[in-house]
C-alpha positions as CSV (number, residue, x, y, z in Angstrom):
1,X,0.0,0.0,0.2
2,X,1.1,3.7,-0.4
3,X,1.5,6.0,2.3
4,X,-1.1,8.8,2.3
5,X,1.5,11.7,3.0
6,X,3.0,10.5,-0.2
7,X,0.1,11.2,-1.7
8,X,-1.1,14.5,-1.0
9,X,-1.3,17.1,-3.4
10,X,-2.6,20.9,-4.1
11,X,-6.2,20.8,-4.3
12,X,-7.1,21.7,-7.8
13,X,-10.6,20.7,-8.7
14,X,-12.5,21.1,-5.0
15,X,-14.7,24.4,-5.5
16,X,-15.9,25.2,-1.9
17,X,-13.1,25.4,-0.5
18,X,-14.0,27.1,3.1
19,X,-11.8,29.6,4.5
20,X,-9.1,28.3,6.8
21,X,-9.5,24.8,6.2
22,X,-6.8,22.8,4.7
23,X,-8.3,20.2,1.6
24,X,-6.1,18.3,-0.3
25,X,-7.0,15.9,-3.4
26,X,-5.1,12.4,-2.6
27,X,-6.8,10.8,-5.3
28,X,-8.3,11.3,-9.1
29,X,-9.8,8.0,-9.6
30,X,-11.7,7.6,-7.1
31,X,-12.1,11.3,-6.1
32,X,-10.7,11.6,-2.9
33,X,-10.2,14.5,-0.4
34,X,-8.5,15.0,2.7
35,X,-9.8,17.6,5.0
36,X,-7.5,18.8,7.8
37,X,-8.6,19.9,11.3
38,X,-12.2,20.0,9.8
39,X,-13.5,19.6,14.0
40,X,-11.8,20.6,17.3
41,X,-11.3,18.1,19.6
42,X,-13.9,19.2,21.8
43,X,-17.0,18.8,19.0
44,X,-15.3,15.5,18.3
45,X,-16.1,14.6,22.1
46,X,-19.2,16.5,22.2
47,X,-20.6,13.8,19.1
48,X,-18.9,10.6,20.9
49,X,-21.2,11.7,23.7
50,X,-24.3,12.6,22.1
51,X,-24.4,9.3,20.5
52,X,-23.3,6.7,23.1
53,X,-26.8,6.3,24.5
54,X,-27.9,5.3,21.2
55,X,-25.1,2.9,19.9
56,X,-26.5,-0.2,18.6
57,X,-24.9,-2.9,16.4
58,X,-24.4,-1.6,12.8
59,X,-26.6,-2.9,10.1
60,X,-26.8,-3.0,6.3
61,X,-29.1,-2.7,3.4
62,X,-30.2,-6.4,2.4
63,X,-30.3,-7.0,-1.3
64,X,-33.5,-8.2,-1.4
65,X,-35.5,-5.8,0.1
66,X,-37.4,-6.0,3.8
67,X,-35.7,-4.6,7.1
68,X,-32.1,-3.6,8.2
69,X,-30.1,-6.8,8.6
70,X,-26.8,-7.6,10.5
71,X,-23.7,-8.4,8.3
72,X,-20.6,-9.9,9.7
73,X,-18.5,-8.1,7.8
74,X,-19.5,-4.7,9.7
75,X,-19.1,-5.0,13.5
76,X,-19.3,-1.7,14.6
77,X,-21.8,0.1,16.5
78,X,-23.3,3.1,15.2
79,X,-26.1,5.7,15.9
80,X,-28.0,8.6,13.6
81,X,-28.3,11.3,15.0
82,X,-32.1,11.8,14.7
83,X,-35.0,12.4,17.1
84,X,-34.0,13.7,20.6
85,X,-30.1,13.3,19.5
86,X,-30.4,15.9,16.6
87,X,-29.5,18.7,18.6
88,X,-29.5,22.7,17.2
89,X,-25.2,21.9,17.6
90,X,-25.7,18.6,15.1
91,X,-28.4,20.8,12.7
92,X,-25.3,23.4,12.4
93,X,-22.9,20.5,11.6
94,X,-25.0,19.4,9.2
95,X,-25.2,23.2,7.7
96,X,-21.4,23.3,7.7
97,X,-20.8,19.6,5.9
98,X,-23.6,20.6,3.2
99,X,-21.5,23.9,2.6
100,X,-18.4,22.5,2.3
101,X,-19.4,20.1,-0.6
102,X,-21.9,22.5,-1.8
103,X,-25.0,20.6,-1.8
104,X,-28.5,21.8,-0.1
105,X,-28.8,20.2,3.3
106,X,-31.5,18.6,2.6
107,X,-30.2,16.5,0.3
108,X,-27.9,14.7,3.3
109,X,-28.7,11.8,5.3
110,X,-28.9,12.5,9.3
111,X,-25.5,12.3,10.7
112,X,-24.4,8.7,11.6
113,X,-21.8,8.4,14.1
114,X,-20.1,4.8,14.5
115,X,-17.7,3.2,17.4
116,X,-15.1,0.6,16.2
117,X,-13.5,-1.4,19.4
118,X,-10.6,-3.8,19.0
119,X,-11.2,-6.1,16.2
120,X,-13.9,-4.5,14.8
121,X,-14.1,-3.3,11.1
122,X,-16.0,-2.9,8.1
123,X,-14.9,-5.1,5.4
124,X,-14.8,-3.8,1.6
125,X,-18.1,-2.3,0.3
126,X,-19.8,0.3,-1.4
127,X,-22.0,3.5,0.0
128,X,-23.8,3.0,-3.1
129,X,-27.2,1.3,-3.9
130,X,-27.6,-1.0,-6.5
131,X,-30.5,-0.6,-9.2
132,X,-30.3,-4.0,-9.9
133,X,-31.2,-5.2,-6.7
134,X,-34.3,-5.0,-5.0
135,X,-32.9,-3.5,-1.8
136,X,-31.2,-0.7,-3.7
137,X,-34.4,0.1,-5.6
138,X,-36.3,0.4,-2.4
139,X,-33.1,2.6,-0.8
140,X,-33.1,4.7,-4.1
141,X,-36.9,5.8,-4.0
142,X,-36.1,8.7,-1.2
143,X,-33.2,11.1,-2.4
144,X,-31.2,8.7,-5.1
145,X,-28.2,7.7,-5.2
146,X,-25.5,8.6,-2.7
147,X,-23.6,11.0,-4.4
148,X,-21.0,11.9,-1.6
149,X,-19.5,10.2,1.3
150,X,-18.1,12.8,4.2
151,X,-16.2,11.2,7.4
152,X,-15.0,13.1,10.0
153,X,-12.6,11.4,12.7
154,X,-13.6,11.4,16.1
155,X,-10.6,9.8,17.6
156,X,-7.0,8.9,17.3
157,X,-6.5,5.3,17.0
158,X,-2.8,3.8,18.0
159,X,-3.1,0.9,15.4
160,X,-4.7,0.0,12.5
161,X,-8.5,1.4,11.8
162,X,-7.3,3.4,8.4
163,X,-9.7,3.8,5.5
164,X,-8.6,1.6,3.0
165,X,-9.3,1.8,-0.9
166,X,-7.9,-1.3,-2.1
167,X,-8.4,-0.7,-5.9
168,X,-6.6,2.7,-5.7
169,X,-3.8,1.7,-3.0
170,X,-4.7,4.0,-0.6
171,X,-4.6,3.5,3.5
172,X,-6.0,6.3,5.4
173,X,-4.9,6.6,9.4
174,X,-7.4,8.4,11.4
175,X,-6.5,11.5,12.8
176,X,-9.0,12.9,15.2
177,X,-10.5,15.9,13.8
178,X,-9.4,15.3,10.4
179,X,-12.1,14.5,7.5
180,X,-12.5,12.4,4.4
181,X,-14.5,13.4,1.3
182,X,-14.8,10.9,-1.4
183,X,-17.1,10.6,-4.2
184,X,-18.5,7.2,-5.0
185,X,-20.2,8.2,-8.2
186,X,-18.8,8.9,-11.6
187,X,-20.3,12.1,-13.2
188,X,-23.0,10.1,-14.6
189,X,-24.3,9.2,-11.1
190,X,-23.3,5.4,-12.1
191,X,-21.1,3.5,-9.5
192,X,-17.7,4.3,-9.8
193,X,-16.6,0.4,-9.1
194,X,-13.1,2.4,-7.9
195,X,-14.7,3.4,-5.1
196,X,-14.5,0.2,-2.8
197,X,-13.8,1.0,0.6
198,X,-13.0,-0.5,4.1
199,X,-12.8,0.3,7.5
200,X,-9.6,-1.6,8.5
201,X,-9.6,-3.4,12.0
202,X,-9.1,-1.7,14.6
203,X,-5.8,-3.3,16.3
204,X,-5.1,-1.1,19.3
205,X,-7.2,1.8,20.7
206,X,-10.7,2.7,19.8
207,X,-11.8,4.5,16.3
208,X,-15.3,6.5,16.6
209,X,-16.3,8.4,13.2
210,X,-19.0,10.3,12.1
211,X,-20.3,10.3,8.2
212,X,-23.1,12.0,6.3
213,X,-24.1,10.6,2.7
214,X,-25.4,13.0,0.4
215,X,-28.1,11.8,-2.2
216,X,-28.9,13.5,-5.5
217,X,-32.4,15.0,-4.3
218,X,-33.7,15.7,-1.3
219,X,-33.9,12.8,1.5
220,X,-36.4,12.3,3.9
């Protein structure tokens, strides 16, 4: 695997550069951007505290449709910040993430916070929905396809826990407060097969992330 810090190059094609943020494009296929110091430590800690009471085993969308399904390849705990957990602090963060990517905030799903303890992982997968599967067709009815993944690292990890893109040969280690932004689709909104990625197993420590996905249309 190539080292992340050898891949950092000046931003060349990202139109919505927030003042004061250092944004680097680290891959063109798939399109991946790295944002330094997106959140301060205290905000990361507040997101963890807010989500902790709501954590449950993470699930996946079944290919056949129906209820959410547990999967042995995804062993984290997670919670969507909705209902009582969607405080003004959370809505402000949602709006900031939308401004960074240049999308209407109502195209974004609720922020999901996930906790990975030692040994937890999310094996290689796509964030998109397969329109040829019944489960994908159902998911696409509300908001359409996922076009952008915006993920913030809420903790450092002593060892492991990288976000890996096997086809691109990239592994990105967690750094508290930094963010990863990538595009699961091509410009025509078809699935970018190069965007296969994984949450590598945590070897030492604990990994927390906050993720918001942005859709083609408003998501309800």
